[in-house]
C-alpha positions as a printed Julia matrix, in Angstrom:
118×3 Matrix{Float64}:
  14.71   21.83   -3.47
  12.56   18.76   -2.51
  10.33   19.54   -5.54
  13.26   19.77   -7.98
  14.86   16.46   -6.69
  11.57   14.72   -6.93
  10.95   15.75  -10.24
  14.18   14.99  -11.72
  14.62   11.74   -9.93
  10.94   10.62  -11.06
  11.72   11.64  -14.42
  14.81    9.81  -14.8
  12.82    6.77  -13.51
  10.36    7.19  -16.15
  12.89    7.73  -18.91
  14.75    4.76  -18.04
  11.57    2.67  -18.08
  10.72    4.21  -21.47
  14.19    3.45  -22.93
  13.73   -0.16  -21.57
  10.6    -0.47  -23.29
  11.7     1.04  -26.45
  14.91   -1.23  -26.93
  13.75   -4.55  -25.67
  10.98   -6.95  -26.28
   9.55   -6.8   -22.95
   6.06   -6.55  -22.48
   4.69   -3.66  -20.39
   3.47   -6.17  -17.53
   6.74   -7.62  -17.42
   8.57   -4.17  -16.88
   6.1    -3.35  -14.19
   6.78   -6.54  -12.36
  10.51   -5.86  -12.84
  10.36   -2.48  -11.29
   7.89   -3.8    -8.2
  10.7    -6.31   -7.49
  13.52   -3.99   -7.95
  11.93   -1.82   -5.42
  11.75   -4.7    -2.98
  14.99   -5.86   -3.48
  16.44   -2.3    -2.83
  14.55   -2.13    0.1
  15.93   -5.6     1.47
  19.24   -4.35    0.98
  18.96   -1.04    2.6
  19.44    1.13   -0.29
  15.97    2.37   -1.1
  15.54    4.2     2.2
  18.1     6.84    1.76
  17.37    7.32   -1.84
  13.7     7.85   -0.9
  14.81   10.4     1.64
  16.44   12.31   -1.01
  14.05   11.97   -3.64
  10.97   12.14   -1.9
   7.88   11.59   -3.92
  10.06   11.03   -6.92
  11.12    7.73   -5.72
   8.13    6.77   -3.61
   5.38    7.33   -6.36
   6.68    5.3    -9.0
   6.43    1.16   -8.96
   9.77    1.25   -7.41
   8.08    2.82   -4.36
   5.31    0.23   -4.43
   7.68   -2.59   -4.37
   9.35   -1.02   -1.42
   6.3    -0.5     0.53
   5.34   -4.44    0.22
   8.83   -5.06    1.49
   8.33   -2.87    4.61
   5.12   -4.23    5.22
   6.18   -7.8     4.92
   9.19   -7.18    6.97
   7.18   -5.49    9.92
   4.65   -8.36    9.91
   7.09  -11.06    9.84
   8.95   -9.47   13.02
   5.59   -9.07   14.85
   3.73  -12.17   13.7
   6.2   -14.56   12.32
   5.75  -16.55    9.2
   2.05  -15.61    8.55
   3.23  -12.33    8.19
   4.76  -13.03    5.05
   1.27  -13.26    3.42
  -0.4   -10.66    5.0
   2.34   -7.93    5.5
   2.32   -6.5     2.01
  -1.32   -6.36    1.89
  -1.72   -4.48    5.12
   0.95   -1.85    3.87
  -0.22   -1.13    0.78
  -4.09   -1.81    1.15
  -5.14    2.18    1.08
  -3.28    2.51   -2.42
  -4.83   -0.62   -3.67
  -8.33    0.11   -2.69
  -8.04    3.83   -3.89
  -6.83    2.32   -7.44
  -9.75   -0.1    -7.6
 -12.33    2.65   -6.72
 -11.06    5.15   -9.12
 -10.71    2.51  -11.73
 -14.43    1.65  -11.33
 -15.51    5.33  -11.31
 -13.57    5.91  -14.75
 -15.35    2.88  -16.13
 -18.63    4.2   -15.38
 -17.59    7.82  -16.93
 -15.84    6.91  -20.13
 -17.09    4.66  -23.06
 -15.07    1.63  -23.72
 -13.02    1.76  -26.68
 -13.37   -1.7   -28.09
 -16.35   -2.83  -30.05
 -18.06   -6.08  -29.47
């Protein structure tokens, strides 16, 4: 049942974002920022943890999950280190994912040819 919940919740998030892209004039970058901020806000008010418990990877993998991870990292760092935790908590919590994205993007740039002509 965990796989089914992850599939339909993740699909619903993607479908809602696709509708947002089609029906508004928002640029994709702004929609991505909106998703990250929404995930952080839902984490701050305590709604995201039960949602993630129910949906599993369907809630933790999309950008909503990234925003929630940033929020949790900042919250923990502020509790342990005070004001400076605001600036480094999010980076510590999401460092593995950011490094993996950078490494795989670099490898993809070595493998694939660019589509743009100079």
